[in-house]
FIVOZA-588195 format. One record per residue: x, y, z of N, C-alpha, C, O in turn; residue in one letter. Coordinates in steps of 0.02 Angstrom, whole numbers, padded with zeros to 5 digits, always signed. Layout:
FIVOZA-588195
XYZXYZXYZXYZA...
***
This chain:
FIVOZA-588195
+09163+04021+04753+09197+04001+04815+09151+03954+04854+09090+03964+04857X+09181+03904+04884+09142+03853+04921+09172+03844+04990+09228+03820+04998X+09131+03863+05040+09151+03853+05109+09131+03783+05131+09088+03751+05099X+09161+03758+05185+09148+03690+05209+09128+03690+05282+09141+03737+05319X+09097+03635+05302+09080+03624+05373+09076+03548+05384+09049+03512+05343X+09103+03526+05441+09099+03455+05461+09065+03453+05529+09085+03487+05576X+09012+03413+05533+08974+03404+05595+08973+03330+05612+08952+03288+05572X+08996+03312+05673+08997+03243+05694+09008+03238+05769+09015+03290+05803X+09010+03178+05795+09028+03168+05866+09103+03175+05871+09140+03141+05835X+09126+03219+05915+09197+03233+05921+09213+03259+05991+09167+03270+06031X+09277+03268+06005+09298+03293+06071+09299+03369+06072+09274+03399+06119X+09328+03399+06021+09333+03472+06017+09297+03496+05954+09290+03459+05905X+09273+03557+05958+09239+03585+05900+09233+03660+05905+09268+03691+05945X+09188+03689+05866+09179+03761+05866+09105+03777+05869+09062+03739+05847X+09090+03835+05897+09021+03860+05902+09007+03903+05841+09031+03959+05835X+08967+03876+05795+08954+03910+05732+08918+03976+05742+08928+04023+05704X+08876+03980+05794+08836+04040+05805+08871+04093+05848+08843+04146+05861X+08932+04076+05870+08970+04124+05912+09039+04136+05882+09089+04138+05918X+09041+04144+05816+09103+04163+05784+09158+04112+05787+09217+04130+05781X+09142+04048+05796+09193+03996+05798+09225+03987+05866+09280+03960+05871X+09191+04009+05919+09218+03999+05987+09228+03925+05999+09186+03884+05980X+09284+03906+06031+09299+03835+06041+09250+03801+06088+09227+03831+06137X+09235+03738+06074+09193+03696+06116+09234+03634+06134+09263+03602+06090X+09237+03617+06199+09281+03563+06221+09246+03502+06247+09279+03453+06265X+09179+03502+06251+09144+03445+06279+09134+03392+06226+09125+03407+06167X+09135+03329+06246+09124+03274+06199+09051+03271+06177+09006+03282+06218X+09039+03257+06114+08971+03250+06089+08966+03277+06018+09016+03294+05987X+08905+03280+05993+08893+03305+05925+08899+03381+05924+08871+03416+05966X+08935+03407+05874+08943+03479+05864+08980+03490+05798+09001+03443+05765X+08986+03553+05780+09026+03570+05721+09099+03557+05739+09127+03589+05784X+09130+03509+05705+09201+03494+05718+09244+03550+05691+09289+03574+05726X+09231+03571+05629+09270+03624+05599+09232+03652+05540+09184+03622+05515X+09254+03711+05517+09223+03742+05458+09272+03793+05429+09324+03807+05458X+09255+03820+05372+09294+03874+05343+09287+03936+05386+09232+03952+05407X+09341+03970+05401+09339+04024+05452+09295+04083+05434+09272+04118+05479X+09283+04096+05369+09242+04154+05352+09169+04136+05343+09130+04176+05317X+09150+04076+05365+09081+04055+05357+09033+04099+05397+08976+04110+05376X+09057+04125+05453+09013+04166+05495+09020+04240+05481+09001+04282+05522X+09046+04257+05421+09048+04328+05402+08977+04355+05401+08932+04321+05376X+08965+04415+05427+08897+04442+05432+08861+04441+05364+08886+04467+05314X+08801+04411+05364+08759+04412+05305+08777+04363+05251+08743+04360+05199X+08830+04323+05261+08849+04276+05208+08801+04218+05201+08780+04203+05145X+08783+04186+05256+08740+04127+05253+08693+04129+05313+08710+04158+05365X+08635+04098+05307+08588+04093+05362+08614+04039+05409+08596+03980+05402X+08656+04058+05457+08690+04010+05500+08643+03965+05540+08655+03905+05544X+08590+03991+05570+08545+03946+05607+08514+03893+05562+08505+03836+05583X+08496+03911+05500+08468+03862+05455+08521+03810+05435+08507+03750+05435X+08581+03833+05419+08635+03786+05402+08649+03738+05460+08656+03678+05449X+08652+03765+05521+08666+03722+05579+08610+03672+05590+08623+03613+05604X+08548+03693+05583+08492+03647+05593+08493+03591+05542+08476+03534+05558X+08514+03607+05480+08518+03555+05428+08574+03506+05442+08566+03446+05431X+08631+03532+05466+08689+03489+05478+08680+03446+05541+08715+03397+05549X+08635+03464+05585+08624+03425+05646+08579+03365+05634+08573+03322+05679X+08548+03360+05577+08500+03307+05564+08535+03240+05553+08580+03234+05513X+08512+03191+05591+08538+03123+05584+08501+03088+05526+08440+03090+05524X+08538+03057+05481+08504+03023+05425+08468+02961+05450+08491+02928+05496X+08411+02944+05420+08377+02882+05438+08419+02823+05414+08428+02813+05354X+08444+02783+05461+08481+02724+05441+08474+02670+05493+08459+02683+05552X+08484+02609+05470+08478+02551+05514+08525+02497+05489+08521+02475+05432X+08570+02477+05532+08616+02423+05513+08577+02357+05515+08534+02347+05558X+08593+02310+05469+08647+02314+05419+08625+02335+05349+08667+02341+05305X+08559+02346+05338+08536+02353+05269+08522+02424+05246+08515+02435+05186X+08516+02472+05291+08499+02540+05271+08555+02587+05295+08547+02624+05344X+08611+02585+05260+08670+02621+05283+08702+02664+05228+08757+02688+05236X+08666+02673+05171+08695+02714+05118+08697+02787+05137+08659+02810+05180X+08743+02823+05106+08748+02895+05117+08683+02930+05096+08648+02907+05051X+08670+02986+05128+08613+03028+05112+08639+03094+05085+08690+03119+05108X+08605+03123+05035+08623+03188+05009+08565+03236+05019+08507+03221+05002X+08581+03294+05047+08532+03346+05061+08556+03410+05026+08614+03429+05032X+08511+03442+04990+08528+03504+04956+08472+03554+04969+08415+03544+04948X+08490+03608+05004+08441+03658+05024+08456+03726+04994+08514+03745+04985X+08402+03763+04978+08408+03828+04946+08373+03880+04991+08313+03890+04984X+08410+03911+05037+08378+03958+05083+08353+04021+05049+08374+04038+04993X+08308+04056+05083+08287+04121+05058+08345+04171+05059+08351+04213+05015X+08387+04165+05109+08444+04210+05117+08509+04171+05111+08516+04117+05140X+08556+04199+05075+08622+04168+05070+08624+04111+05020+08573+04092+04991X+08684+04083+05010+08694+04031+04959+08665+03964+04980+08655+03951+05040X+08652+03920+04932+08630+03851+04948+08686+03811+04980+08744+03832+04982X+08668+03753+05007+08720+03707+05032+08701+03635+05017+08643+03615+05019X+08753+03597+05003+08747+03526+04987+08781+03486+05042+08839+03499+05059X+08744+03439+05071+08769+03400+05128+08772+03327+05110+08724+03298+05084X+08829+03296+05124+08835+03223+05122+08829+03198+05194+08871+03214+05236X+08778+03159+05207+08766+03132+05274+08787+03058+05272+08757+03017+05237X+08839+03043+05311+08871+02977+05308+08858+02937+05372+08888+02953+05423X+08816+02885+05370+08807+02843+05429+08870+02803+05443+08902+02777+05397X+08887+02797+05506+08945+02758+05526+08923+02688+05548+08883+02680+05593X+08950+02638+05514+08939+02569+05539+08973+02560+05606+09030+02583+05615X+08940+02527+05651+08968+02519+05719+09022+02465+05717+09008+02407+05704X+09083+02487+05731+09140+02441+05732+09181+02454+05795+09224+02498+05795X+09168+02416+05849+09205+02426+05912+09280+02417+05902+09302+02371+05867X+09319+02460+05932+09392+02458+05927+09421+02449+05997+09408+02489+06042X+09459+02396+06006+09489+02382+06071+09536+02438+06092+09577+02461+06053X+09528+02460+06154+09573+02511+06180+09557+02582+06160+09596+02627+06175X+09501+02593+06128+09483+02661+06107+09472+02705+06168+09444+02683+06218X+09493+02767+06164+09487+02813+06221+09427+02860+06214+09425+02912+06246X+09379+02841+06174+09319+02881+06167+09258+02836+06172+09264+02775+06163X+09201+02865+06186+09140+02826+06193+09122+02794+06126+09115+02829+06075X+09114+02729+06126+09096+02693+06065+09022+02676+06068+09000+02636+06109X+08984+02707+06023+08912+02699+06023+08887+02686+05951+08914+02715+05904X+08838+02644+05943+08809+02635+05876+08768+02696+05857+08747+02735+05900X+08756+02704+05793+08714+02758+05769+08750+02823+05755+08718+02875+05744X+08816+02822+05754+08853+02883+05742+08848+02903+05668+08837+02860+05625X+08857+02966+05653+08854+02991+05584+08899+03051+05576+08919+03082+05626X+08916+03067+05514+08957+03125+05498+08925+03162+05441+08910+03133+05389X+08914+03227+05450+08885+03269+05398+08938+03318+05373+08968+03355+05412X+08949+03318+05308+08999+03361+05276+08962+03406+05227+08929+03381+05182X+08969+03471+05235+08931+03519+05194+08977+03564+05154+09032+03581+05176X+08953+03582+05094+08985+03633+05053+08933+03688+05042+08874+03674+05027X+08954+03750+05049+08910+03807+05044+08935+03851+04986+08992+03874+04987X+08892+03864+04937+08915+03905+04881+08866+03904+04823+08806+03891+04832X+08892+03918+04764+08852+03923+04703+08858+03857+04663+08913+03839+04643X+08802+03823+04653+08804+03757+04620+08772+03760+04551+08737+03713+04530X+08783+03814+04515+08748+03825+04451+08788+03802+04390+08762+03805+04334X+08849+03780+04399+08891+03765+04341+08894+03691+04322+08919+03674+04269X+08868+03647+04364+08864+03577+04348+08805+03547+04384+08782+03574+04434X+08781+03490+04360+08725+03459+04393+08746+03431+04460+08801+03405+04468X+08702+03436+04509+08720+03414+04576+08731+03339+04581+08770+03316+04622X+08697+03300+04538+08708+03228+04541+08780+03210+04523+08805+03157+04543X+08813+03254+04486+08883+03240+04466+08931+03245+04525+08988+03223+04520X+08908+03274+04580+08951+03282+04639+08943+03226+04690+08980+03222+04739X+08895+03182+04679+08883+03129+04727+08938+03076+04725+08961+03057+04671X+08960+03054+04783+09008+02999+04791+09078+03014+04764+09116+02968+04752X+09095+03077+04755+09163+03094+04734+09210+03092+04795+09202+03134+04839X+09257+03046+04799+09299+03041+04859+09338+03104+04874+09347+03122+04933X+09361+03140+04822+09400+03200+04834+09358+03256+04863+09385+03303+04893X+09293+03253+04854+09248+03304+04881+09226+03286+04952+09225+03328+04997X+09207+03223+04962+09180+03200+05026+09233+03163+05065+09223+03106+05087X+09290+03195+05074+09348+03163+05105+09340+03153+05181+09374+03111+05210X+09295+03191+05212+09290+03189+05286+09271+03120+05311+09293+03100+05365X+09230+03083+05274+09208+03018+05296+09262+02965+05292+09254+02910+05318X+09317+02981+05258+09371+02932+05251+09412+02924+05316+09448+02875+05323X+09405+02972+05361+09438+02966+05427+09393+02925+05473+09332+02930+05470X+09424+02884+05516+09384+02844+05562+09357+02887+05619+09376+02946+05625X+09312+02859+05660+09281+02898+05713+09334+02925+05762+09327+02980+05787X+09385+02884+05775+09436+02905+05823+09473+02968+05802+09497+03005+05844X+09477+02980+05737+09513+03039+05713+09483+03103+05742+09520+03149+05761X+09418+03105+05746+09384+03166+05769+09386+03174+05845+09362+03224+05872X+09415+03126+05878+09429+03132+05950+09503+03147+05961+09522+03184+06006X+09546+03117+05919+09618+03126+05928+09642+03193+05904+09683+03225+05936X+09616+03215+05846+09644+03274+05813+09604+03337+05830+09543+03339+05821X+09638+03389+05853+09602+03453+05865+09581+03483+05798+09616+03473+05748X+09526+03519+05796+09502+03547+05732+09548+03601+05706+09576+03641+05744X+09556+03603+05641+09591+03656+05606+09543+03684+05554+09501+03648+05529X+09550+03748+05536+09503+03778+05487+09504+03740+05421+09556+03718+05398X+09445+03733+05392+09438+03698+05329+09449+03748+05271+09428+03805+05276X+09481+03727+05218+09496+03773+05163+09434+03794+05125+09383+03760+05125X+09439+03851+05093+09387+03875+05047+09409+03854+04977+09465+03869+04956X+09364+03820+04941+09380+03798+04873+09359+03851+04822+09306+03882+04829X+09400+03862+04772+09382+03909+04719+09337+03875+04668+09299+03909+04633X+09339+03809+04664+09296+03772+04618+09286+03702+04644+09323+03679+04688X+09236+03668+04618+09222+03599+04637+09253+03552+04585+09260+03571+04527X+09271+03492+04606+09301+03445+04558+09253+03429+04501+09193+03420+04513X+09279+03424+04442+09239+03407+04384+09243+03332+04373+09296+03306+04357X+09187+03296+04382+09190+03224+04373+09202+03205+04301+09182+03240+04255X+09235+03149+04292+09247+03122+04225+09215+03053+04221+09188+03028+04270X+09219+03024+04162+09192+02956+04154+09226+02907+04201+09197+02857+04221X+09289+02923+04220+09327+02878+04263+09310+02887+04337+09316+02841+04377X+09288+02948+04355+09277+02962+04426+09203+02967+04446+09187+02958+04505X+09159+02979+04398+09088+02989+04415+09057+02923+04438+09066+02871+04406X+09021+02926+04493+08988+02866+04519+08924+02850+04481+08901+02793+04482X+08896+02901+04449+08836+02892+04408+08853+02912+04337+08885+02964+04326X+08832+02873+04289+08848+02887+04219+08784+02904+04180+08729+02884+04198X+08793+02940+04125+08737+02956+04082+08704+02893+04055+08643+02889+04049X+08745+02844+04038+08719+02781+04012+08674+02747+04063+08621+02721+04046X+08695+02748+04127+08655+02718+04180+08588+02755+04188+08536+02723+04197X+08590+02821+04187+08529+02860+04194+08481+02845+04136+08422+02834+04147X+08508+02845+04075+08467+02832+04016+08434+02763+04019+08375+02757+04004X+08472+02712+04037+08444+02645+04042+08391+02640+04096+08341+02606+04089X+08403+02675+04151+08356+02674+04208+08289+02702+04186+08237+02672+04200X+08289+02759+04153+08226+02791+04132+08194+02751+04075+08132+02746+04072X+08234+02723+04030+08207+02685+03974+08170+02622+03996+08131+02594+03958X+08183+02599+04057+08151+02537+04082+08081+02553+04111+08066+02534+04167X+08039+02586+04071+07970+02598+04090+07957+02657+04135+07904+02661+04165X+08005+02704+04140+07997+02760+04186+07989+02827+04149+07990+02879+04181X+07980+02826+04084+07976+02889+04045+07917+02932+04067+07925+02992+04078X+07858+02903+04072+07800+02943+04090+07806+02969+04162+07787+03026+04176X+07831+02928+04207+07840+02951+04276+07887+03010+04279+07875+03057+04317X+07941+03008+04240+07988+03065+04239+07953+03127+04212+07960+03181+04240X+07917+03120+04157+07882+03178+04128+07832+03207+04177+07827+03268+04183X+07795+03165+04212+07746+03189+04261+07782+03225+04319+07758+03277+04341X+07837+03199+04342+07874+03231+04396+07899+03300+04376+07893+03347+04414X+07928+03305+04316+07954+03369+04293+07896+03419+04284+07903+03478+04301X+07840+03396+04256+07782+03440+04246+07756+03466+04313+07738+03524+04319X+07755+03422+04363+07732+03443+04430+07779+03497+04458+07755+03547+04484X+07844+03486+04453+07891+03535+04480+07887+03601+04442+07892+03654+04473X+07879+03598+04377+07869+03660+04339+07809+03699+04365+07812+03760+04374X+07755+03664+04378+07695+03696+04403+07707+03728+04472+07687+03785+04484X+07741+03692+04516+07751+03717+04583+07796+03778+04585+07786+03822+04627X+07844+03781+04540+07890+03838+04542+07861+03901+04510+07894+03953+04508X+07799+03897+04486+07763+03957+04466+07726+03988+04525+07701+04044+04520X+07722+03952+04580+07686+03974+04639+07733+04006+04690+07793+03992+04688X+07708+04048+04734+07749+04072+04790+07772+04013+04832+07736+03964+04838X+07833+04015+04861+07859+03959+04899+07812+03933+04953+07809+03873+04965X+07775+03978+04986+07731+03957+05040+07670+03917+05016+07637+03885+05056X+07656+03919+04950+07597+03884+04924+07615+03820+04886+07571+03786+04859X+07679+03803+04885+07700+03745+04847+07687+03679+04884+07683+03678+04945X+07682+03626+04845+07684+03558+04872+07749+03526+04848+07780+03550+04800X+07770+03472+04881+07832+03440+04861+07820+03371+04835+07765+03343+04843X+07871+03343+04803+07867+03278+04769+07902+03225+04811+07961+03233+04827X+07867+03171+04828+07899+03113+04860+07908+03059+04808+07861+03042+04772X+07968+03032+04804+07982+02976+04760+07999+02916+04803+08050+02916+04839X+07958+02865+04801+07972+02804+04839+08013+02757+04795+07997+02745+04737X+08066+02730+04823+08111+02686+04785+08136+02629+04829+08129+02630+04890X+08167+02580+04796+08189+02521+04832+08256+02530+04866+08273+02494+04912X+08295+02580+04844+08360+02592+04875+08384+02663+04858+08353+02697+04817X+08438+02683+04888+08464+02750+04879+08490+02761+04808+08483+02816+04781X+08520+02710+04779+08549+02718+04712+08495+02738+04662+08505+02783+04621X+08438+02704+04665+08386+02719+04616+08356+02788+04629+08334+02822+04582X+08354+02810+04692+08331+02877+04706+08379+02929+04676+08357+02980+04649X+08443+02915+04679+08492+02961+04650+08484+02964+04574+08495+03017+04544X+08466+02908+04542+08455+02908+04470+08393+02950+04452+08394+02985+04401X+08341+02947+04492+08282+02990+04481+08303+03064+04485+08283+03104+04443X+08341+03080+04537+08363+03150+04544+08403+03173+04484+08393+03228+04458X+08449+03130+04461+08489+03148+04403+08446+03160+04342+08456+03208+04305X+08398+03116+04330+08355+03123+04272+08313+03187+04275+08305+03221+04225X+08287+03203+04334+08248+03264+04342+08291+03326+04331+08270+03372+04297X+08350+03327+04360+08394+03384+04352+08411+03396+04278+08416+03453+04256X+08419+03342+04241+08440+03349+04171+08383+03370+04125+08393+03380+04066X+08322+03376+04152+08268+03407+04114+08278+03483+04110+08244+03516+04071X+08324+03509+04149+08336+03581+04153+08410+03594+04139+08449+03548+04126X+08429+03657+04142+08500+03675+04140+08529+03665+04210+08491+03663+04258X+08595+03660+04216+08624+03658+04284+08603+03718+04327+08591+03711+04387X+08598+03777+04296+08578+03837+04334+08507+03831+04359+08492+03849+04416X+08461+03807+04318+08392+03798+04338+08386+03742+04390+08348+03749+04439X+08422+03688+04379+08418+03631+04425+08445+03649+04494+08426+03618+04544X+08488+03699+04498+08516+03720+04563+08463+03751+04608+08476+03762+04667X+08404+03766+04581+08349+03791+04622+08308+03735+04653+08265+03748+04695X+08319+03672+04631+08279+03615+04654+08309+03585+04717+08358+03548+04713X+08281+03600+04773+08305+03570+04836+08284+03497+04839+08233+03478+04811X+08324+03456+04875+08308+03386+04879+08340+03354+04941+08386+03381+04971X+08313+03295+04958+08342+03252+05010+08331+03181+04988+08274+03161+04976X+08384+03142+04983+08376+03072+04962+08342+03030+05016+08310+02980+05000X+08349+03049+05079+08309+03022+05134+08303+03075+05187+08347+03117+05195X+08248+03073+05225+08238+03122+05279+08193+03090+05331+08138+03067+05316X+08217+03087+05393+08180+03054+05446+08121+03097+05468+08126+03158+05473X+08064+03063+05483+08003+03097+05506+07987+03156+05461+07978+03212+05483X+07982+03141+05397+07980+03194+05346+07920+03239+05352+07924+03298+05334X+07863+03214+05377+07804+03257+05379+07814+03317+05424+07783+03370+05414X+07856+03310+05474+07872+03367+05517+07939+03399+05500+07945+03460+05498X+07990+03357+05486+08057+03384+05477+08068+03419+05411+08116+03458+05405X+08024+03408+05362+08033+03443+05298+08005+03514+05301+08017+03553+05255X+07969+03530+05353+07939+03597+05359+07985+03642+05400+08018+03620+05447X+07986+03706+05382+08015+03757+05425+07982+03823+05407+07943+03827+05360X+07998+03875+05443+07970+03940+05429+08025+03993+05426+08078+03984+05455X+08009+04047+05392+08054+04105+05389+08015+04167+05410+07953+04168+05407X+08051+04218+05432+08018+04281+05449+08012+04324+05386+08028+04301+05331X+07991+04385+05395+07978+04428+05337+08041+04442+05296+08037+04456+05236X+08098+04440+05328+08161+04452+05292+08190+04389+05262+08243+04391+05231X+08156+04331+05272+08180+04268+05244+08226+04228+05288+08254+04178+05267X+08235+04250+05351+08280+04214+05397+08245+04155+05429+08185+04157+05443X+08283+04102+05439+08257+04040+05470+08232+04053+05541+08264+04088+05580X+08174+04023+05556+08145+04028+05623+08152+03960+05658+08127+03910+05632X+08185+03957+05716+08197+03893+05749+08133+03858+05774+08132+03797+05779X+08081+03896+05788+08019+03868+05812+07963+03886+05762+07952+03944+05747X+07928+03834+05738+07873+03846+05691+07811+03869+05729+07789+03837+05776X+07783+03925+05706+07719+03949+05732+07680+03980+05674+07687+04039+05659X+07639+03939+05643+07602+03962+05584+07545+04009+05602+07514+04038+05557X+07532+04018+05667+07483+04069+05688+07515+04138+05691+07480+04188+05695X+07581+04140+05688+07617+04203+05689+07618+04233+05619+07646+04202+05574X+07588+04291+05608+07587+04321+05541+07657+04339+05515+07665+04353+05456X+07706+04339+05560+07774+04355+05540+07810+04294+05510+07864+04302+05481X+07781+04235+05517+07813+04174+05493+07779+04148+05430+07718+04150+05424X+07819+04122+05383+07794+04095+05320+07823+04025+05310+07882+04014+05323X+07781+03980+05287+07801+03910+05278+07849+03900+05220+07843+03932+05167X+07897+03855+05231+07943+03833+05179+07952+03757+05185+07936+03728+05236X+07979+03726+05131+07998+03656+05134+08073+03651+05120+08099+03683+05075X+08106+03610+05160+08177+03600+05150+08191+03568+05082+08235+03590+05046X+08153+03516+05065+08164+03479+05004+08101+03480+04961+08047+03461+04984X+08108+03501+04899+08053+03497+04851+08049+03428+04818+07998+03410+04790X+08104+03390+04821+08105+03321+04799+08131+03279+04857+08186+03291+04882X+08091+03232+04879+08108+03194+04940+08105+03119+04926+08055+03094+04902X+08160+03085+04940+08163+03013+04931+08135+02976+04991+08144+02996+05048X+08101+02920+04977+08073+02877+05029+08094+02806+05014+08071+02776+04966X+08138+02779+05054+08167+02713+05042+08120+02658+05066+08093+02661+05122X+08110+02608+05024+08063+02554+05040+08084+02515+05103+08042+02483+05134X+08148+02518+05121+08172+02484+05181+08161+02525+05245+08170+02500+05300X+08141+02587+05236+08131+02633+05292+08059+02629+05315+08018+02673+05300X+08043+02576+05352+07973+02562+05368+07942+02616+05414+07882+02629+05409X+07982+02646+05456+07955+02697+05501+07928+02756+05461+07872+02780+05475X+07966+02780+05412+07943+02836+05372+07890+02817+05322+07848+02858+05304X+07891+02755+05299+07838+02732+05254+07770+02737+05287+07720+02752+05254X+07768+02725+05352+07704+02728+05388+07678+02799+05393+07619+02809+05407X+07721+02849+05382+07699+02919+05385+07667+02941+05319+07636+02995+05316X+07673+02901+05267+07649+02921+05202+07573+02920+05200+07542+02868+05208X+07543+02978+05188+07470+02985+05184+07453+03029+05124+07432+03086+05133X+07460+03003+05063+07445+03045+05004+07371+03062+04999+07329+03025+05024X+07357+03117+04968+07288+03140+04959+07287+03212+04941+07338+03246+04942X+07228+03237+04924+07222+03306+04901+07241+03356+04955+07261+03413+04940X+07235+03336+05019+07251+03382+05073+07325+03378+05094+07348+03419+05133X+07361+03329+05069+07431+03320+05088+07474+03374+05056+07457+03399+05002X+07529+03393+05088+07572+03444+05059+07620+03415+05007+07667+03449+04987X+07608+03355+04985+07652+03322+04937+07612+03277+04890+07554+03261+04903X+07644+03258+04834+07617+03207+04790+07669+03151+04788+07726+03160+04809X+07648+03092+04762+07690+03033+04767+07702+03003+04698+07655+02995+04658X+07764+02987+04685+07784+02949+04626+07813+02883+04648+07861+02881+04686X+07783+02828+04626+07809+02761+04641+07866+02748+04592+07855+02732+04534X+07928+02755+04617+07985+02749+04574+07995+02680+04544+08014+02673+04486X+07981+02630+04584+07991+02561+04560+07945+02547+04500+07966+02516+04451X+07883+02568+04504+07835+02558+04450+07839+02612+04396+07812+02603+04342X+07872+02668+04412+07873+02724+04366+07806+02757+04360+07791+02787+04308X+07764+02751+04411+07694+02775+04408+07684+02836+04453+07701+02834+04513X+07658+02889+04425+07641+02949+04463+07569+02945+04487+07524+02932+04448X+07558+02956+04552+07491+02958+04580+07464+03029+04580+07436+03053+04629X+07474+03062+04523+07448+03129+04510+07451+03137+04435+07484+03098+04400X+07416+03187+04409+07412+03194+04336+07428+03266+04316+07399+03314+04341X+07476+03271+04270+07495+03336+04241+07489+03331+04165+07489+03277+04137X+07485+03388+04134+07484+03391+04061+07556+03382+04035+07598+03426+04047X+07569+03327+04001+07637+03315+03975+07635+03308+03898+07674+03270+03869X+07589+03344+03867+07579+03338+03795+07632+03376+03754+07641+03361+03695X+07666+03425+03784+07714+03464+03746+07774+03420+03727+07795+03378+03767X+07801+03428+03666+07858+03387+03644+07918+03389+03691+07959+03343+03691X+07924+03442+03729+07979+03447+03778+07980+03387+03824+08034+03362+03842X+07921+03362+03844+07918+03307+03891+07941+03241+03860+07962+03196+03895X+07935+03236+03795+07963+03178+03760+08039+03183+03758+08074+03134+03770X+08064+03242+03742+08136+03253+03737+08172+03233+03801+08223+03199+03798X+08146+03254+03859+08183+03245+03921+08186+03173+03945+08217+03158+03996X+08153+03128+03909+08157+03057+03927+08205+03019+03881+08214+02959+03889X+08236+03054+03833+08277+03019+03783+08351+03015+03800+08383+02965+03785X+08378+03066+03833+08450+03071+03848+08492+03065+03784+08547+03038+03784X+08463+03090+03730+08496+03093+03665+08544+03153+03664+08541+03195+03709X+08588+03157+03614+08631+03217+03609+08590+03282+03607+08612+03333+03634X+08532+03281+03574+08490+03341+03572+08466+03359+03642+08468+03418+03660X+08443+03311+03680+08421+03322+03749+08478+03351+03790+08469+03401+03825X+08536+03320+03786+08592+03342+03828+08615+03412+03809+08631+03452+03853X+08617+03427+03745+08638+03493+03722+08587+03546+03741+08606+03602+03758X+08523+03529+03736+08471+03577+03754+08478+03600+03827+08474+03659+03841X+08489+03552+03873+08493+03570+03943+08559+03601+03962+08562+03655+03991X+08613+03566+03947+08679+03587+03972+08707+03647+03935+08746+03685+03963X+08688+03656+03872+08717+03710+03832+08666+03766+03820+08676+03823+03842X+08612+03750+03783+08565+03802+03762+08531+03835+03821+08533+03897+03828X+08500+03796+03866+08465+03825+03923+08513+03860+03971+08496+03910+04002X+08573+03833+03977+08622+03862+04023+08642+03932+04002+08663+03972+04044X+08634+03948+03938+08652+04014+03913+08594+04064+03919+08602+04122+03901X+08537+04042+03945+08481+04088+03956+08486+04117+04026+08530+04099+04065X+08439+04162+04042+08440+04194+04108+08396+04157+04158+08389+04180+04215X+08365+04101+04140+08321+04065+04185+08360+04035+04243+08411+04002+04233X+08336+04048+04304+08371+04024+04364+08331+03973+04404+08354+03951+04457X+08272+03954+04379+08233+03902+04412+08183+03875+04360+08173+03906+04308X+08151+03818+04374+08101+03791+04327+08049+03844+04309+08022+03878+04353X+08035+03849+04244+07991+03902+04219+07957+03878+04156+07987+03843+04115X+07894+03897+04147+07857+03876+04087+07886+03905+04023+07869+03881+03968X+07930+03954+04027+07963+03979+03967+08005+03924+03933+08025+03932+03875X+08017+03870+03968+08057+03816+03940+08024+03786+03878+08058+03761+03833X+07957+03789+03875+07922+03764+03816+07938+03805+03754+07954+03778+03701X+07934+03871+03761+07950+03915+03705+08023+03909+03685+08040+03910+03626X+08066+03902+03735+08137+03896+03720+08151+03831+03682+08194+03829+03638X+08116+03778+03700+08125+03715+03663+08102+03723+03591+08133+03696+03545X+08048+03759+03580+08023+03770+03512+08074+03811+03472+08086+03797+03413X+08104+03861+03504+08156+03900+03470+08216+03856+03454+08244+03859+03400X+08235+03815+03503+08292+03770+03494+08280+03722+03436+08325+03710+03396X+08220+03696+03431+08203+03650+03377+08205+03685+03309+08228+03656+03259X+08182+03747+03307+08185+03786+03245+08257+03797+03224+08273+03792+03164X+08300+03812+03271+08370+03823+03255+08403+03759+03228+08443+03761+03182X+08384+03702+03258+08412+03639+03235+08389+03622+03165+08427+03593+03125X+08328+03641+03149+08299+03624+03084+08313+03677+03030+08296+03669+02971X+08342+03732+03052+08353+03788+03005+08406+03768+02953+08457+03739+02969X+08391+03783+02890+08439+03768+02836+08442+03828+02789+08391+03858+02773X+08502+03844+02768+08510+03899+02719+08481+03878+02652+08482+03819+02635X+08456+03926+02613+08430+03908+02546+08488+03883+02502+08545+03903+02513X+08473+03841+02454+08527+03815+02410+08559+03872+02371+08527+03921+02352X+08623+03863+02359+08661+03913+02320+08637+03911+02248+08632+03858+02217X+08622+03970+02221+08597+03973+02152+08653+03954+02103+08711+03974+02110X+08634+03917+02055+08681+03896+02002+08678+03947+01946+08627+03951+01910X+08732+03986+01936+08733+04039+01885+08760+04017+01819+08769+04058+01774X+08774+03954+01812+08802+03930+01748+08750+03935+01693+08764+03917+01635X
***
């Protein structure tokens, strides 16, 4: 089951933290959501709200692509957010405040283990909220959003990203960078969450960042990849990517690392940095003391070193039928729910099964 939430500038809305109580003042707020979203214990509502309130870094006219955020809380199900910047288009006679910089965030909350998350990007039937103009959210009073029993399955005709495109992208000199990125993430997921570092991928545009995400996810099964949180862009990332939880795993609105009750977390373990986003580029300070490592996506060069000698790391750069079957079929049938070093042994078993041949039938003539 997948609950929904829409957050944008609107006239009427609901208070997510007060059981859906109506809000009538103009401004940014939750416009609407699925009515059972605030069921006790279902989702970490303060964390979800804080994520949906984030404005994507954008600047007209050149940095206006959609942003995708996928977070995996300690408590409750993950959520996938499409953050849609609104191009400023003044409308004569509009009865609402027309301001540049508006955005709309549309979230789905649920279990994302049955398909790769990159397959859900840019699907119009999924991200329908952005198809309404700004005036719609002032004219129309909110109505409860439906709960979906399943997510749309993209096809070759509907998918915005194709396997062929991903394969060509990685084949253009990015194989080692991909292997290094996957090896780094495997290492980090063996550590407690509070001790992990995250991966920054710098790229020339959002599309290429999405291709990196797709390639990394396909190194794993959909179930394992669903543990990999990410943000294709995030403003002021050195501060905004951090948050803390209490001993029970609940989101803490104010970070206080001196408080023994609070533990550090990162919203995104994979974070995109767009070359056109000069403000955030200036925040980049890689080094041994930094909480992140950097992969130059354009060059395919990792500014860190991992052991990528295992044959598994060669496989995940091929996008061959064997690669695709290993991740989507074989690994998906295992119990692994996040990146794990057991993947090496499983690949060895998988290779043995592929190479296994029955002895020849004896000729009794």
